[in-house]
C-alpha positions in Angstrom: 126.6 -2.7 126.7 126.6 -6.3 127.9 128.8 -7.4 130.7 129.9 -11.0 130.9 132.1 -10.6 133.9 131.6 -12.6 137.1 129.3 -10.8 139.5 129.7 -11.7 143.1 127.0 -11.2 145.7 128.0 -9.2 148.8 128.3 -12.2 151.2 130.4 -14.2 148.7 132.7 -11.3 148.1 133.2 -10.8 151.8 134.0 -14.5 152.2 136.6 -14.3 149.5 138.2 -11.2 151.1 138.2 -13.0 154.5 139.8 -16.1 153.0 142.5 -13.9 151.3 143.2 -12.2 154.5 143.5 -15.4 156.5 145.8 -16.9 153.8 148.0 -13.8 153.9 148.2 -14.2 157.7 149.2 -17.8 157.4 151.9 -16.9 154.8 153.3 -14.2 157.1 153.3 -16.6 160.1 155.2 -19.2 158.1 157.7 -16.6 157.0 158.3 -15.4 160.5 158.7 -19.1 161.7 161.2 -19.7 159.0 163.2 -16.6 160.1 163.1 -17.9 163.7 164.4 -21.4 162.6 167.1 -19.8 160.5 168.3 -17.0 162.9 166.9 -18.0 166.3 164.8 -16.0 168.7 166.0 -12.5 169.7 164.7 -10.1 172.3 163.2 -6.9 171.0 162.3 -3.7 172.7 159.7 -1.1 171.8 158.8 2.4 173.0 155.6 1.0 174.7 153.3 2.4 172.0 150.3 0.5 170.8 
């Protein structure tokens, strides 16, 4: 069988994954900033776990 799909080399594929992760982080950061603008900053507490 012949395959006509796009074949990506390893470095290009890793770059695409890295770009997708960075974009997701920016989207998450913008979402959190919008929540802060809408509701303000609030103190949170944790159990100290990492």
